[in-house]
N, C-alpha and C positions, 0 to 999 in steps of 0.2 A: 504493500500500500504506500509506503514511503517513496518508493521509486515512481509509482504512478503519480503521486502528488508533485514530486520534483519535475517529472516529465511534463505534466500539465502546466506547471508554472513557467517553465522554460518555453514551452510551445506557445503560451499566451503572451510572451514578451518579457517575462521577468529575467533580469540579468543573472546568468548562472554564477558569476563571480561573487554575487551577494548571498549565495546559499552555501551553508556548511552542513555536512552530514557526518555523524559519528556512528560507528558500528564496531563491536569487538572482533569481528571476523574480517580480516583483510580481503578475502575473496569476495565478500559481499560488497565491499567498497570498490573493488575492481569492476564488478558488474555495473555498479552505479555510475562509475566514471565513463562507461560506454554509453550511458543514456545522456549524460550532460557533463560538461567540464566544471563541476562544482568542487568546492574545497572538501576534502575528506580527511578524517583522522579516526583514531580509535579511542580518543579521550573525550567523554561527554562534556566535561567542564570546559575544555578548550574549544569545543565546537560552538558552545553557546555564550562564550565570553563577551562577544560584541553583539549579541542577537537582541532584536526588539520583539521577535516572535519565535517561540520554541514549539516545535511539533513533536509530541511524544508518540511516535509510531512504534510502540513496543508491546510485547505480550503482557497481559495483566499480571502474570506471575513474576515478572521482573520490574514492574512499575515502581515498587518501593525502593529498590536499589537504584534505579535510574533517576528517580526524583531526588533522592538523597545526594546523588553525584552532581546535580546541577543547582541545588537549592541556593547556595551562596551566590552564584552568578545571576540567577533569576531575581533574587531579592535586590542585588546591587543595581541591575539594569531596569528593575520593575517591568520585566518582559511579560508579554502575554504568553500563556502556556495553553496550547491546544492539545487535548488528549483524544486519541482515537481508540484507546484501550477499552474494550467492553467490560462492564461490571465494576470499573474503578470509579468510585464516586468523587465528587469535588471535595467533600469533607475529608476523605482519606488523603487526597493529594495536598490539601491545605495543612494537614497535620505535619507534613514534611517540608512544604514550600513556604509555609507561614500563612496566618489568617488574612493577610493583606494581598495575597497572590491573586492575580487576574487570570481566571481559568475558563476556558471554553471546552465543554465536552462535545465530542462529535461522534455520530454513528454513521459511517459511510457504508458502502457495500462494494462487492467485488467488480461490478461493471465499471467502477472507476478506472480499472485497468485499461478500458477502452475509451475513457473520456465520457462515458454516459452513466455515471454513478448517480446515486440519490443519497444525499447526506443531510441529516438533521443535526442541529446545533442547539446547545443550551449554554448560556453565559451566567456566571455568578455576578453578584452585585458590584464586584470590583472592576469589571470590564467596562472600559469607556466606550463611547459611541464609535470613536475612531478605531479602537481595537476590534469592535464587532464588525466593522466594515472590512478590516484586514482579514479577519477569520473567514468571513463570507467570500471574499475575493479569492482566498487560497483554495477553499473547497469548491468554489465555482469553476476552478480550472479543470476539474475532473467530472463535472456534471452539475445537476441542479442542487440547490440548497433550500432548506426550510428551517426557520427558528421555531423552537417549541417553548411554551411558557413555563413549564415545570420540568425539573430534572427527571422525575418519575416517568414522564412521557417517553423518555428514551427506551424504556422497556417495551412500549408498544411499537416504537419505531424499529427496534431490534427484531420484533416478531414479524413486522410487516415487510420492511425493505432490507433490513440487515440480513435476515435469513431468507427473505423472499426469493432470491434467484434460485435457491435449491428447490423450492416448491415447483417452480416452472420447469426446471430440469427434470424433476421426478414425473411431472405430468406429461412432458414430451417423451420421456423414456417409455411410459405406459402406452402412449399413442403409437410409438414406433413398434414396440413389441406386438401390439395387437394388430397393426397393419401387416406385420410379417405373418402373423397367424392367418390373416385374410388372403395371403398369397403374394404380397409384395416382397421384393428383395430388400435387404436391410439398407443398402445405399440409397435406393429410391425412397424408401419410407423415411429415412433420416432427413434427406434433402427436403422432401415435401413438408415434413413436420416442422423443421426449423424455419423454413421460409414462411410457413403459415403463421408461426408464432411471431416472427418479425413483422409480417404484414398486419396481423391483428393489433399488435402494439402500436404500430405507426398510425393505423386507422383511429385507435382510441385517443392517441395524443393529438392528432391533427384534425379530428372531427369537431364540429360545433354542437354535437348532440351527445347525450350521456350513454353509458355502457348498455343500459337496458334497451334503449332505442336502437343502438347498433346491433344488439343481439336479435331484436325483433325483426330488423330488416333482413337478416340472414335466415331467419326461421320462417320458411313458407308453411302455411297451414297444410297439414296432412303430409308433409314432406319428410325427408330423411333427417334434417337437422332437428325438426320438432320431435321426432321419435327419440333421437339421442338426448336432447335436453330433458325430455320427460323422464328418461331413464336416469339421468343424473339427479334430477329432483327427487324421484321416488326412492333412490338409493341414499338420499341424505347428504348430497355433496356439500351443501352449505353448512350443515352441522359438522361434517368432517373437517372442513376448512376452519370453522370457528374453534373447534377443539384444538386444532394444531396451533393456531395463533395464540390462544390462551395458554397453552403449554409452553410455548416459546417465551412469551412475556413473563410467565411465572418463573421460568428458569433464569431469565435475565435478572429479575429481582433477587433470586436466590444467590446467583453468582456475586452480585453486588454485596450482599450481606456476608458471604463467605470471604470476600476479599477484604472486608472490614473498612 
């Protein structure tokens, strides 16, 4: 995700010489250098020494160690800290960075790798309007952004868009497998399913009517689509989806409590 953000920033015109990146593994820095000519090092504190914005693109399990390593520099610079670590609350970060720390929590998703991500952001009270604009500009480099009014809303965002790509992948897997059962070869089934998913998403994004109306327009009375939709409804598809999102949101909250 860090590579995606850096790539998006450079692509959108941000000077690469103003970006510094730290990673304990030199091979990761070598791969990053192939994306953009940014400054790289293995020392977190050195990387953020002159930073106005610090992006914590680390796994939740190492967030405590990572924040401890930059706390002094962040306090000295009064830098904005943007965290994309799932389950790590602002309160837990302030315990290490200080109560005055300006922190934005962000929940991006993997399509950011292609520049079409969906990122939700929440800012604590220490974040200035200018810092909010900086955070939004950074995440907008890899897709759309939306601010949420409460930190707890990030649990719902995690369930919806954070985990969401996997739901669509699973649905397309099921479509492809069934198409093969119906006689198609896997290559044809895969191509048609993926293109259909892309086309449906573009129609939904670019249309001036809602999803219900779009579905109605595809569903001819007495036709094949109507029969399939009726089967989905009778098998409880909406309940299945609701249960899945509730489970994901609950797990997101649980992870936050476990991370402390």
